[in-house]
C-alpha positions as CSV (number, residue, x, y, z in Angstrom):
1,M,102.6,126.9,86.1
2,N,101.1,127.5,89.5
3,K,98.0,125.7,88.4
4,F,100.0,122.7,87.4
5,N,101.9,122.7,90.7
6,D,98.6,122.9,92.6
7,L,97.2,119.9,90.6
8,T,100.4,117.9,91.4
9,K,100.2,118.7,95.1
10,L,96.5,117.7,95.1
11,A,97.3,114.4,93.4
12,I,100.1,113.6,95.9
13,A,97.8,114.6,98.8
14,L,95.0,112.4,97.5
15,G,97.5,109.5,97.0
16,I,98.7,109.8,100.6
17,F,95.1,109.9,101.9
18,I,94.1,106.8,99.9
19,L,97.3,105.0,101.0
20,F,96.3,105.3,104.7
21,M,92.6,105.1,104.4
22,M,92.4,102.1,102.0
23,P,94.6,99.2,103.1
24,T,95.5,96.3,100.9
25,A,92.3,94.3,100.2
26,Y,91.9,90.6,100.0
27,S,89.0,88.7,98.4
28,A,88.3,85.1,97.8
29,S,86.7,83.2,95.0
30,D,86.7,79.7,93.4
31,A,89.8,78.8,91.5
32,T,89.2,77.9,87.9
33,N,92.6,76.9,86.6
34,G,93.4,73.3,86.0
35,S,91.2,70.3,85.1
36,D,91.5,66.6,85.5
37,D,90.3,66.4,81.9
38,E,93.4,68.1,80.4
39,P,95.2,65.8,78.0
40,I,98.4,64.2,79.3
41,P,101.1,63.6,76.7
42,E,103.1,60.4,76.3
43,D,106.6,60.0,77.6
44,P,108.4,63.0,76.1
45,F,112.0,61.8,76.4
46,E,114.1,58.7,76.9
47,D,117.7,57.8,75.9
48,D,119.8,54.7,76.1
49,F,122.8,56.5,74.5
50,E,123.0,53.8,71.8
51,S,122.4,56.2,68.9
52,Y,125.6,58.3,69.3
53,E,129.0,57.8,67.9
54,D,131.6,56.2,70.1
55,F,133.7,58.5,72.2
56,I,132.2,61.8,71.0
57,L,132.0,64.7,73.4
58,D,129.1,66.6,71.9
59,F,125.9,64.6,71.5
60,P,122.7,66.7,70.9
61,P,120.0,67.0,72.0
62,W,121.8,66.8,75.3
63,T,123.8,69.9,76.4
64,Q,126.7,69.9,78.8
65,Y,128.4,72.4,81.1
66,D,132.0,72.0,82.2
67,G,132.3,74.0,85.4
68,N,135.9,73.3,86.3
69,L,137.5,73.4,82.9
70,S,140.0,70.7,83.9
71,P,141.5,67.8,81.9
72,T,140.3,64.4,82.9
73,Y,142.0,61.2,83.9
74,G,142.2,58.3,81.5
75,I,142.5,54.5,82.0
76,K,146.0,53.1,82.5
77,D,147.3,50.7,79.8
78,H,144.2,51.5,77.6
79,K,143.6,53.8,74.7
80,Y,140.5,55.4,73.2
81,P,139.6,58.6,71.3
82,N,139.4,61.8,73.3
83,Q,141.3,60.2,76.2
84,Y,142.1,62.9,78.9
85,F,139.5,65.2,77.3
86,N,138.6,68.6,78.7
87,G,134.8,68.6,79.1
88,S,131.9,67.0,80.9
89,Y,130.7,63.7,79.5
90,I,131.8,61.4,76.8
91,I,129.8,58.7,75.0
92,F,131.8,55.6,76.1
93,N,131.9,52.2,74.6
94,P,134.1,49.9,76.8
95,Q,134.4,47.2,74.1
96,K,136.0,49.7,71.6
97,V,138.7,50.6,74.0
98,I,142.1,49.2,73.1
99,P,142.4,46.6,74.6
100,P,138.7,46.2,75.6
101,L,137.8,46.8,79.2
102,S,136.5,44.2,81.7
103,E,132.8,43.6,82.2
104,D,132.9,45.9,85.2
105,W,132.7,48.7,82.6
106,N,129.8,47.2,80.6
107,A,126.7,49.3,79.9
108,H,123.5,48.8,81.8
109,S,121.9,48.0,78.4
110,G,123.4,47.9,74.9
111,D,127.0,49.0,74.4
112,R,127.2,52.7,75.3
113,Y,126.6,55.2,78.0
114,A,127.5,58.7,79.1
115,A,130.6,58.8,81.3
116,C,132.0,61.6,83.4
117,F,135.7,61.0,84.2
118,S,137.3,62.6,87.2
119,A,139.0,65.9,86.7
120,T,142.7,66.2,87.3
121,N,141.9,69.4,89.3
122,P,139.0,68.1,91.4
123,P,136.2,68.4,92.3
124,N,134.1,67.9,89.2
125,N,131.4,70.3,88.3
126,D,130.0,68.7,85.2
127,W,126.4,68.9,84.0
128,L,124.5,66.6,81.6
129,I,121.3,68.4,80.7
130,T,118.3,67.1,78.7
131,P,116.8,69.1,75.8
132,Q,113.8,71.3,76.8
133,L,110.9,69.1,77.7
134,N,107.2,70.0,77.4
135,I,105.3,68.2,80.2
136,N,101.7,69.2,80.5
137,G,102.5,72.6,79.1
138,N,105.4,73.2,81.5
139,M,108.7,73.8,79.7
140,L,111.7,72.4,81.7
141,Y,115.1,70.9,81.8
142,I,116.5,68.0,83.9
143,G,120.2,68.1,84.8
144,I,122.6,65.5,86.3
145,Q,125.6,67.1,87.9
146,C,128.7,65.1,88.6
147,V,130.4,66.5,91.7
148,S,133.0,63.7,92.3
149,D,136.2,64.5,94.2
150,A,139.2,62.6,92.7
151,A,137.3,59.4,92.2
152,F,137.4,57.7,88.7
153,A,134.4,57.7,86.4
154,F,130.7,58.3,86.9
155,L,128.6,56.3,84.4
156,V,125.0,57.1,83.3
157,D,122.6,55.0,81.2
158,D,119.0,54.5,80.3
159,F,117.5,57.9,81.1
160,N,113.7,57.9,81.0
161,V,110.8,60.3,81.8
162,T,107.9,58.2,83.0
163,N,104.5,58.3,84.7
164,I,103.4,61.8,83.7
165,F,100.5,63.0,85.8
166,R,98.6,66.3,85.8
167,D,100.7,68.0,88.5
168,G,104.1,66.4,87.8
169,F,106.1,63.5,86.5
170,D,108.5,60.7,87.4
171,F,111.9,60.2,85.8
172,S,114.8,57.8,86.3
173,F,118.2,56.8,85.1
174,W,120.8,54.1,85.9
175,A,124.2,55.0,87.2
176,K,127.3,53.4,88.7
177,S,130.9,54.1,89.8
178,A,133.4,52.5,87.5
179,S,135.5,51.6,90.5
180,A,135.5,52.3,94.3
181,E,139.3,52.3,94.4
182,Y,139.5,56.1,94.8
183,G,136.1,56.5,96.3
184,L,132.5,56.4,95.1
185,E,131.2,58.8,92.5
186,K,129.0,61.7,93.7
187,F,126.2,63.4,91.8
188,R,123.2,65.8,92.2
189,V,120.0,66.1,90.2
190,G,118.1,69.3,89.4
191,V,115.2,70.7,87.5
192,S,115.0,74.1,85.8
193,L,111.8,75.8,84.6
194,A,113.7,78.7,83.2
195,D,116.6,77.6,80.9
196,N,119.5,75.2,80.8
197,D,121.9,77.5,82.8
198,P,123.2,75.4,85.7
199,S,122.6,78.4,88.1
200,N,118.8,78.1,87.5
201,F,118.4,74.4,88.5
202,T,116.6,73.5,91.7
203,I,118.3,70.5,93.3
204,I,115.8,67.8,94.1
205,S,118.1,65.0,95.1
206,P,119.2,64.6,98.7
207,E,121.8,67.1,99.9
208,P,124.7,67.5,99.7
209,Y,125.1,64.7,97.1
210,V,124.3,61.1,96.3
211,E,127.0,58.4,96.2
212,T,126.9,55.9,93.4
213,P,127.5,52.2,94.1
214,E,129.8,50.1,91.9
215,D,126.9,48.1,90.6
216,W,124.4,49.6,88.2
217,T,121.7,51.2,90.3
218,K,118.4,52.8,89.3
219,F,117.8,56.3,90.7
220,A,114.2,57.5,90.5
221,Y,112.7,61.0,91.2
222,T,109.3,62.6,91.3
223,Y,108.9,66.3,90.5
224,E,105.6,68.1,91.2
225,F,104.8,71.4,89.7
226,S,103.6,74.3,91.9
227,K,99.8,74.1,92.4
228,I,99.7,77.8,92.7
229,D,98.9,80.0,89.7
230,I,99.2,83.8,89.5
231,K,97.5,86.4,87.4
232,I,98.4,90.1,87.4
233,K,95.7,92.6,86.6
234,G,95.8,96.4,86.3
235,G,93.2,99.2,86.8
236,F,93.3,101.0,90.1
237,G,96.6,99.8,91.4
238,V,97.9,96.3,91.0
239,T,95.8,93.2,91.6
240,A,97.5,89.8,92.0
241,T,95.1,86.9,91.9
242,I,96.7,83.9,93.6
243,M,94.9,80.6,92.8
244,N,95.3,77.4,94.8
245,N,94.5,74.5,92.4
246,D,95.2,71.9,95.0
247,E,92.6,69.8,96.9
248,E,94.2,70.8,100.2
249,N,94.4,74.2,101.9
250,V,97.6,76.2,101.5
251,T,98.8,78.0,104.7
252,D,101.5,80.6,105.3
253,L,102.1,81.2,101.6
254,E,104.6,84.0,101.1
255,V,103.6,86.4,98.4
256,N,106.0,89.1,97.1
257,I,105.0,91.9,94.7
258,L,107.8,94.0,93.3
259,I,107.5,96.9,90.8
260,E,110.8,97.8,89.1
261,N,111.6,100.7,86.8
262,G,109.4,103.7,86.3
263,F,109.0,106.4,88.9
264,I,107.0,104.7,91.6
265,L,106.5,106.7,94.8
266,V,104.2,104.3,96.6
267,G,103.7,100.6,96.3
268,R,107.1,99.6,94.9
269,Q,107.4,96.5,97.1
270,S,104.9,94.5,99.1
271,N,105.2,91.3,101.1
272,Y,102.3,89.2,102.5
273,T,101.7,85.8,104.2
274,V,98.4,84.4,103.2
275,D,96.2,81.3,103.6
276,I,94.2,80.0,100.6
277,P,91.5,77.3,100.9
278,A,91.5,74.3,98.6
279,E,90.5,75.1,95.0
280,R,90.0,78.8,95.8
281,S,91.7,82.0,95.0
282,I,92.4,85.4,96.6
283,D,93.0,88.8,95.2
284,I,95.7,91.0,96.7
285,N,95.1,94.7,95.8
286,V,98.1,97.0,96.1
287,F,97.7,100.7,95.9
288,I,100.3,102.5,93.7
289,F,101.2,106.0,92.9
290,G,103.7,107.1,90.2
291,F,104.5,107.3,86.6
292,G,106.4,105.4,83.9
293,N,106.7,101.9,82.4
294,P,107.5,99.4,85.1
295,T,107.9,95.7,85.3
296,I,105.7,93.9,87.8
297,Y,107.0,90.8,89.5
298,V,104.7,88.6,91.6
299,S,105.9,85.4,93.4
300,A,103.9,83.0,95.6
301,G,106.0,80.1,96.8
302,R,107.6,78.6,93.8
303,A,105.2,80.2,91.3
304,E,106.1,83.4,89.5
305,A,104.5,85.8,87.1
306,V,106.0,88.9,85.3
307,L,104.3,91.6,83.2
308,T,105.1,95.0,82.0
309,G,102.7,98.0,81.9
310,K,102.3,101.7,82.3
311,V,101.6,103.6,85.5
312,V,99.7,106.9,85.4
313,L,99.2,108.2,88.9
314,F,97.1,105.5,90.7
315,F,96.4,103.4,87.6
316,L,98.2,100.5,86.0
317,V,97.3,100.0,82.3
318,D,98.6,98.4,79.1
319,L,99.7,95.2,80.7
320,Q,101.5,92.7,78.5
């Protein structure tokens, strides 16, 4: 038992010595990720809402989120299925309303569009979310959030993902306010690289919201993927390779390394601010000491990487 205790004390002493004598190391090399020759797929998704049944509330592959759980207003002196519905969006055909609506309600193209009617308990918090899209190997969702406050109806038509390039893509849709009598409709646009949970969307439209004119208006956005890649390697400590695939230098990039779970005495959390030349990479080596099966999180700007592994004293092994 005493021999075991002596070995443990020796390991801890050695760990403390290395911690103070061997600071975090950086090294630079050429970045190899990314190529201008990678294939670029065709437009992955477009929808003019013509293929759906009139006045339905559930229309896959779109998903919806109703954040306020409120009934909605209808249209005075007119009737249609699912009037006053609880929900987010409805496939609306103004010519199938009884009696038919005026041309102010006409679609941008065809007969139908997605409409978000104002909640009787405002403001709206209603999301219209694309299916998962694969753009240059990046899995993502695009969401349109209606945030109107006691207006009338927010109308959306002709959604289209266009002009895909290696580091991003353009997309657009047409929208209008059904009427300005109670104020213009308000919306926000977001992108999620995680899932279709509204809390994971990054808003890319101007804050706090965009107001929609009474006439059909095209709203176009460009989304660029992070040009930073991350690789996590084990061995003696944790090595995070941060690659700058851009043709321009990156400065003041915040890098965070977090090791959760396991019994980690040294190296649980590290934060750095680094500069990376164009098309180069750096290695950040973090000394660790502990035991167990931790999860390693590394973030650099908007880029993230996560792996699990096994820590045995100073070594990280079995990464997956």
